[in-house]
N, C-alpha and C positions, 0 to 999 in steps of 0.2 A: 737209818740213814742220815746224818745232819745234812743241815741247811746253812746251800751255800750268800752267803747276803753280799752285800757291796765289802772290801776291801775298807779296811778303814784306815784314816789318812795317816801318813808319815808324821812323825810331831814337830818338824818346821814348818810343816802346811800348815798341823791345827792353831799350835801356836801363830802365826799368820793369819787366819783365820780369827785368832781371840783376840790378839792387836786391833786390831779390821774393824770389831765388832766393840772395844772397845773405844774407838777413836773419840769418838761425840766427850767423851771425859773428858782422855787427857790432854789432847789434841788446845781447846780454852785452857788448865790445866797450867799446860804446856807458857801458852801464851802469856799469859800471868804471872808464873816467872818471872820470863823474860822481859816483862815491862819493867817487874818491881824492881830486881835486880842487877839489867842491863840499860833498864831507865831514868824507872823513879831515885835511886840513891844515887847515883852521880851526877843529875840535874838538880836532886838541892842541895846537894854539897859543892853548886859550884856558885847557885843560885846565893847561899853562906859566903863564898868568899868572896863573889861578886860585893853583894852586903860591906860586907867587910872594907873593900876595896875602892866602894861609894868615897868618901870625904875625898883621903889622897885623891881622888880621880877628880872631885870638884874643884879641890883647890889648885889640885895643875892648871884648870880649866881656867879658874878665875886670873891666875897672875899671865897665864896667856892671854883674854881677852881685853885684860887690863894694857898689856903691852903692843897686843895690837893696834887698839885706838889710839895709844900713844902715839907709833907710827904709821899708821893713819892720819892723824890730825898738825906732827911734822913735814911729813911728805903734801898737804895739803894748802901748809904754810911757806912750804921751801916753791910753788907753783905760783903762790902769790908777790909779785914783785916788788911789791911794801916791800912786805918783810924783805926781801933779799937784800933792797937797800938800806935798811938800815938793822941789817949786820953789820955790811959792808960799810956804816959808817960808825957802826958801834967797833970794828976794828977785828969782828973775829973773821 
C-alpha cells in the first residue's frame, strides 16, 4: 500500500515561493544597482559637465553684472536734472 501525501506544488508556484523567500537578498541588490546605474553615474557625469562649464558661466555673469551696473548708473544720472541740463548745454 502506498502512502498518499500532499500533492507537490507545481513548478510556477515553487518558483514564486523561491523568489519570495529570497526577496530580502535580491531587493536590496536591485535597489543598489538602480541607484548606482540609474542615479549616481549620471549625477557624477552631470557634476563634471557643470564643473567644466562654470568658468564660462561666471565670465558671462560678470559681464552681465558690469553691464547692469553701468546701465543702472546711467538711469540714475538721467533722473538727475543737473545731468540732463549739462548734456543739453554740451549739445548732446
